[in-house]
N, C-alpha and C positions, 0 to 999 in steps of 0.2 A: 297875950297868945302873939308866936312869933309868925313872923312870913312866913317860915317854913312850916308850922303847925297849922297854918291857914291852911296852905295848898294841898297839905299833906289830908286836911281835913276835906277840900273841894273833890281832888281826886278819889278819895273814896267816896263821895256822894256818885261822882262822875261812875264809878264802878259798879253804884249798887243800881241805879237809876239803868244802866246797860245792861244789868242782869236782868231788874225788871222788863226791860222792852224785848229781850231777845226770849222770853220765856215761850214765845209761841213757835220755837224753832226754827232752823236753817230755813225750811220753807217758805213763811211767815216772812221771814227778813227779806229772803231773795224775790218775792212777789207782791211785798208792800211796802211803798215807795215812803208811806209814814214812818214806818218801823227805820229802814234806811236811814232817812235823815235824822232819824233824832237818836239813832247809835252813832252815826258817823260824825253828828256834831259833838257829842260827848266826849267820842274818842280823840276829836282834834281839840277839844275844850282841854280835855284830860292830861294829853301831850304836853300842850302849849304850858300846864301848870308845871311838868316836872321839869322843863326851861327853865322855871322861875325857881324852883329850888336851889338852896346854896351848895357849893361844891364841898361844904366838908361833911354835908347830909349826904351827899350822892355818894361822896368817896368814900363811905361807912357802909357802903350796901353794895357789896361787888357782886350780889346776885342778880340785881335787877341791871338790864343794860339799857341803860338809860338814853344811851345814844342811836341804838337803834328805836326806841319811842318817839326819839326827835326825828330821825328820819323817817319814821311810820306818819307822823305828823305832815311833815313835807309831803308827803304821798298824797295824804289826803285833803290837805290845802292847795296843791298845785294840778293835781290831776282830776280834777271835779266834773271834767266835761269827756266822760264816759272813761277813762283811764283809770277806775279803782276796782280791782277785782272783790266782785262781792264774795267768792271762794275762801279768798286770801285775809278778808275781813272778818269773816265768821269764823278761818280757823285761828286767828288770834279772840276772836270771843271765847271760843271753848279750848283753846290749849294754852296760852298767854294769862290773859286777864285773873282766873282765880291764883297762881300765881302770885302776880301785881299787889290784888287786895291782902292777900294774906302778909307779903312785906308791907305796904302800906299801914296796916293795920298793929303790926309788930314796932314800924317804926313811930307812928304815933302814944304808941304806950310810954315812949321814953318822955312825952311832953305831961303825964299825969304824975 
């Protein structure tokens, strides 16, 4: 297994866990600090893993905004003292992660 494949599998695992953790909806996410912690940690490690993918792999997938994912990771890591807007995080969960999951699944098919 290549390192790209290992990171892609981990990213997919993170996406699936975020889906599971967020099944209770936005209200549960906003009001449950354990759910927040679980999701934010997975988002952080997911984004960190995208930074470790090879340039060749990322360069072949223009549909994914790798730079914004990296920037989002920096926000999660450095703004933890009240600077994380949970509404923005929920927007990412609902509107960006499903497409990212599809892209990651497509990329993984290249390793079969």
